[in-house]
C-alpha positions in Angstrom: 13.0 26.1 -12.2 9.6 25.8 -13.7 11.1 25.2 -17.1 13.8 22.8 -15.9 11.3 20.1 -14.2 9.3 19.6 -17.3 12.6 19.4 -19.2 13.9 16.6 -16.8 10.6 14.8 -17.0 10.9 14.7 -20.8 14.3 13.3 -20.6 13.2 10.5 -18.3 10.0 9.6 -20.1 11.0 10.1 -23.8 12.5 6.7 -24.2 10.2 3.9 -25.6 11.6 1.5 -23.0 10.3 3.5 -20.3 6.8 3.6 -21.7 7.1 -0.1 -22.2 8.2 -0.6 -18.6 5.1 1.4 -17.5 2.9 -0.7 -19.8 4.4 -3.9 -18.3 4.0 -2.7 -14.8 0.4 -2.1 -15.4 -0.1 -5.6 -16.7 1.9 -7.0 -13.7 -0.2 -5.1 -11.3 -3.4 -6.2 -13.0 -2.1 -9.7 -12.9 -1.5 -9.4 -9.2 -5.1 -8.7 -8.6 -6.1 -12.0 -10.2 -4.5 -14.5 -7.7 -4.7 -12.1 -4.7 -8.2 -10.8 -5.0 -10.3 -12.2 -7.8 -9.3 -16.1 -7.8 -8.0 -16.7 -4.3 -9.2 -20.3 -3.8 -10.2 -19.9 -0.2 -12.0 -16.4 -0.4 -13.4 -16.1 -4.0 -13.5 -19.9 -4.9 -12.6 -21.1 -8.5 -14.5 -20.6 -11.8 -16.0 -24.1 -11.8 -17.7 -23.5 -8.5 -21.4 -22.5 -8.7 -20.7 -19.5 -6.4 -17.4 -18.0 -7.0 -15.7 -14.6 -7.4 -17.0 -11.4 -5.8 -20.3 -13.1 -4.8 -18.4 -15.8 -2.9 -16.1 -13.3 -1.1 -19.2 -11.3 -0.1 -20.6 -14.5 1.5 -17.4 -15.0 3.4 -17.5 -11.4 4.6 -21.1 -11.7 5.8 -20.3 -14.9 7.7 -17.4 -13.1 9.5 -19.4 -10.0 10.2 -22.1 -12.1 12.0 -19.5 -13.5 14.3 -17.4 -10.4 15.0 -16.6 -10.0 18.8 -14.2 -10.2 21.5 -12.8 -13.7 22.2 -14.8 -15.8 24.6 -16.2 -19.2 25.1 -19.7 -18.1 24.0 -18.3 -16.6 20.8 -16.5 -19.8 20.0 -19.5 -21.9 20.7 -21.7 -19.7 18.3 -19.2 -20.0 15.7 -19.0 -23.8 16.0 -22.7 -24.3 16.0 -23.3 -21.9 13.2 -20.8 -23.6 11.1 -22.5 -27.0 11.8 -25.8 -25.6 10.9 -24.5 -24.0 7.7 -22.6 -27.1 6.6 -25.3 -28.5 4.2 -25.5 -25.1 2.3 -21.7 -25.1 2.2 -21.4 -28.5 0.8 -24.1 -27.9 -1.8 -22.5 -24.8 -3.0 -18.9 -26.1 -2.6 -17.9 -23.1 -0.4 -15.0 -23.1 1.9 -15.9 -21.1 5.0 -12.3 -19.9 5.6 -13.3 -17.7 8.6 -15.1 -20.6 10.6 -12.7 -23.1 9.7 -9.6 -21.2 10.7 -11.2 -20.0 13.9 -12.3 -23.4 15.0 -8.9 -25.0 14.0 -6.7 -22.3 15.7 -8.7 -21.1 18.6 -11.1 -23.8 19.8 -9.7 -26.4 22.2 -10.8 -29.6 20.4 -11.3 -27.9 17.0 -9.4 -30.3 15.1 -11.8 -33.0 16.1 -14.9 -30.9 15.6 -14.0 -29.9 12.0 -13.8 -33.4 10.4 -16.8 -34.6 12.4 -19.0 -31.8 11.3 -18.0 -32.1 7.7 -18.5 -36.0 7.5 -21.9 -35.9 9.4 -25.1 -36.3 7.5 -26.9 -34.6 10.2 -26.6 -31.1 11.6 -24.6 -31.5 14.8 -24.9 -29.4 17.9 -21.9 -28.8 20.3 -22.1 -27.7 24.0 -19.3 -26.6 26.3 -17.2 -25.3 23.4 -14.0 -23.9 25.0 -11.6 -21.2 23.8 -8.0 -22.2 24.1 -6.1 -20.6 27.0 -3.8 -17.6 26.6 -0.9 -19.9 27.4 -1.9 -22.5 24.7 -2.2 -19.8 22.2 1.0 -18.1 23.2 -0.8 -14.7 23.2 1.0 -11.8 24.6 -2.3 -10.0 25.4 -5.3 -11.2 27.4 -7.7 -13.0 25.0 -10.7 -10.9 26.1 -9.0 -7.8 24.7 -8.6 -9.4 21.1 -11.5 -8.7 18.7 -12.2 -11.4 16.0 -13.7 -10.1 12.6 -13.5 -10.2 8.9 -9.8 -10.6 8.6 -9.3 -12.6 5.5 -9.9 -9.8 3.0 -7.4 -7.7 4.8 -4.8 -10.4 4.7 -5.1 -10.3 0.9 -4.8 -6.5 1.0 -1.5 -6.5 2.9 -0.3 -9.3 0.5 -1.3 -7.1 -2.5 0.3 -4.0 -1.0 3.6 -5.8 -0.3 3.8 -7.0 -4.0 2.7 -3.6 -5.3 5.4 -1.8 -3.2 8.1 -4.0 -4.8 6.8 -3.2 -8.1 6.8 0.6 -7.5 10.3 0.4 -6.3 11.5 -1.5 -9.3 9.5 0.8 -11.7 10.9 4.0 -10.1 14.5 2.7 -10.3 14.2 1.9 -14.0 12.5 5.3 -14.8 14.9 7.4 -12.8 18.3 5.6 -13.1 19.4 8.0 -16.0 18.8 11.2 -13.9 22.6 11.8 -13.6 24.2 8.9 -15.1 22.4 9.5 -18.4 23.9 12.8 -18.8 27.3 11.4 -18.0 26.8 8.6 -20.4 25.9 11.1 -23.2 28.9 13.4 -22.2 26.5 16.2 -21.7 28.2 17.6 -18.6 30.2 20.3 -20.4 27.3 21.4 -22.3 25.0 21.6 -19.2 27.6 23.7 -17.5 27.3 26.4 -20.2 23.6 26.9 -19.5 22.2 30.0 -17.9 20.5 28.0 -15.1 23.7 26.8 -13.6 24.6 23.5 -11.8 22.6 24.4 -8.7 19.3 24.8 -10.1 19.8 21.9 -12.5 20.6 19.6 -9.8 17.6 20.8 -7.7 15.4 20.2 -10.6 16.6 16.7 -10.9 15.9 16.2 -7.2 12.3 17.6 -7.6 11.7 15.4 -10.7 12.8 12.1 -9.3 11.1 12.6 -5.8 8.0 13.9 -7.6 7.9 10.8 -10.1 8.3 8.4 -7.2 5.7 9.9 -5.0 3.2 10.1 -8.2 3.9 6.4 -9.0 3.3 5.6 -5.4 0.1 7.5 -5.0 -1.5 6.1 -8.3 -0.6 2.6 -7.5 -2.0 2.7 -4.0 -5.1 4.6 -5.2 -5.8 1.7 -7.7 -5.1 -1.1 -5.2 -7.4 0.5 -2.4 -10.1 1.3 -5.0 -10.2 -2.4 -6.2 -10.2 -3.5 -2.6 -13.1 -1.3 -1.7 -15.1 -2.5 -4.7 -14.4 -6.1 -4.2 -14.3 -6.6 -0.5 -15.4 -3.3 1.2 -13.9 -2.2 4.4 -15.6 -4.7 6.7 -13.2 -6.0 9.5 -11.1 -2.9 9.9 -11.7 -3.0 13.6 -10.4 -6.6 13.8 -7.4 -7.0 16.2 -4.1 -7.5 14.2 -3.6 -10.7 16.3 -6.8 -12.0 14.9 -5.5 -12.3 11.4 -5.5 -16.1 11.6 -3.3 -16.5 8.4 -0.5 -15.1 10.4 -0.6 -17.9 13.0 1.5 -20.7 11.3 4.6 -22.7 11.6 6.8 -19.6 10.9 5.1 -16.9 12.9 2.5 -16.5 15.6 1.1 -13.1 15.4 -0.6 -13.6 18.8 2.7 -12.9 20.2 2.6 -9.3 19.1 2.2 -7.2 22.3 0.5 -4.1 21.0 -3.3 -3.3 20.8 -3.8 -2.4 17.1 -6.5 -3.1 14.6 -6.2 -3.9 10.8 -7.2 -0.4 9.8 -4.5 1.2 12.0 -2.0 -1.4 10.8 -2.8 -0.3 7.1 -2.0 3.3 8.0 1.2 2.4 9.8 2.2 0.2 6.7 1.6 3.0 4.1 3.6 5.5 6.1 6.4 2.9 6.6 6.5 2.0 2.9 6.4 5.7 1.9 9.5 6.4 4.1 11.1 3.4 2.5 10.4 4.6 -1.0 12.0 8.0 -0.1 15.1 6.1 1.0 15.3 4.1 -2.1 14.9 7.2 -4.2 17.7 9.0 -2.4 19.9 5.9 -2.8 19.3 5.6 -6.4 19.9 9.3 -7.1 23.3 8.9 -5.2 24.3 5.7 -7.3 23.2 7.6 -10.5 25.5 10.5 -9.6 28.4 8.0 -9.1 28.1 6.1 -12.2 28.3 6.8 -16.0 26.0 4.0 -17.1 22.2 3.8 -16.6 22.4 0.0 -16.7 24.9 0.0 -13.8 22.8 2.4 -11.8 19.7 0.3 -12.3 21.4 -3.0 -11.6 23.2 -1.6 -8.4 20.0 0.1 -7.0 17.9 -3.2 -7.5 20.8 -5.1 -5.9 20.6 -2.7 -2.8 16.8 -3.2 -2.7 17.1 -7.0 -2.7 20.4 -7.6 -0.8 19.3 -6.8 2.8 16.6 -9.5 2.9 19.1 -12.0 1.5 21.8 -11.1 3.9 19.3 -11.2 6.9 18.6 -14.8 6.1 22.4 -15.4 6.6 22.8 -13.1 9.6 19.6 -14.1 11.5 20.7 -12.5 14.7 22.9 -9.9 16.2 23.9 -6.3 15.4 24.6 -7.0 11.5 20.8 -8.3 11.4 19.6 -5.2 13.2 21.7 -2.8 10.9 20.4 -4.6 7.9 16.8 -4.0 9.1 17.3 -0.3 8.5 18.2 -1.0 4.8 15.5 -3.7 4.2 12.4 -1.7 2.8 10.6 -4.8 1.6 7.2 -5.5 3.4 6.2 -8.8 1.9 6.1 -10.5 5.3 4.4 -7.8 7.4 3.7 -10.2 10.2 7.4 -10.9 10.5 8.2 -7.3 10.6 5.5 -6.6 13.3 7.0 -9.4 15.5 10.7 -8.3 14.7 10.1 -4.7 15.8 8.2 -5.5 18.9 11.4 -6.8 20.7 14.9 -5.6 21.3 16.0 -9.1 19.9 14.7 -7.7 16.5 16.0 -4.2 16.8 17.5 -2.0 19.3 14.5 -1.1 21.5 12.1 -3.3 23.4 9.1 -1.5 22.2 7.3 -1.6 18.7 6.5 2.1 18.4 10.2 3.1 19.3 11.6 0.7 16.8 9.4 1.7 14.0 10.0 5.4 14.6 13.7 4.9 14.9 13.9 3.1 11.7 11.9 5.8 9.8 13.8 8.5 11.3 17.2 7.0 10.5 15.9 6.4 6.8 14.7 10.0 6.5 18.3 11.2 7.9 19.9 8.9 5.3 17.7 10.6 2.6 19.2 14.0 3.5 22.7 12.5 3.7 22.4 10.8 0.3 20.9 14.0 -1.3 23.7 16.2 0.2 26.4 13.7 -0.9 24.8 13.6 -4.4 24.9 17.5 -4.5 28.5 17.4 -3.5 29.5 14.8 -6.0 27.8 16.7 -8.9 29.3 20.0 -7.8 32.7 18.5 -7.7 32.3 17.0 -11.2 31.2 20.2 -12.4 27.9 19.1 -13.7 
């Protein structure tokens, strides 16, 4: 077995096209950092601004840290008046204070009147009796006093980056590992492999170890890179902010305040990585199964990518009902994490009326399907005499 795994690895990586795919993926990953972290207009500004890049992001983080706290009228009043006092500095340096702007706009009762008034005034204004919107006005499932506001903006960018990086990992893995069985069939190596001293069982096991090992390694490397860059550029400030206080997720499509679970952004990160990892294992098993059924690497790749993309497309057609819920099991994409949170918090989105139960159920089902796919692959390979 020790000799077989390196042999399988060599078969997967010896093609120049695979090395090219890895290089392209590295470039794509680097390219994702630019709009998501380094040049986000709201957090990092643009290159023509006097203050931009990491310096601007640090200023944004410092403003948020100074106004961290549980929702209350006093906190809103402090944010509004500090924003008004800081306005001359913001104007002079062309800085868009995303934290204060979004907080006032979304959480303060007359915020949409305060914001233009503050910006247009030549004097520093002072506001009294600033009021936080009510729980009913905000549509919050939890009492407002239990929600902690903090440095959410950088974490929003992290989730955006992880969603895109996860899709990249899936496609790269599928491309690299599509030939694991179909490659041998395409080259008509089955009869030759059958004559080896290792036999079909150990050869099949070595292929499983190889593809799962490669996928996990790619996952770990990409996530280590993303989290390292995030740590350097933004830091981990704001991890204790409530998920409901990611104000980017309060928009015309979603209202994350409807999410009924007490969870902070760091806890969500852990949940997300575990959820994505299980999704990766599921896609690995499906790709291996498809590879065992086909005699063309291209067919394996196209079919696997199609299965990766199809559930999200179909859920836009079947927006409700049992079909939508079943498609949720097969949809591993996490590009709209706020939508996933709200979907899994209700039986309308999945089968249970509890977020934890739904999340655990999906991951357990996917892990069971991993074993089913692996067993089915083994049976197919054995039947074919590989």
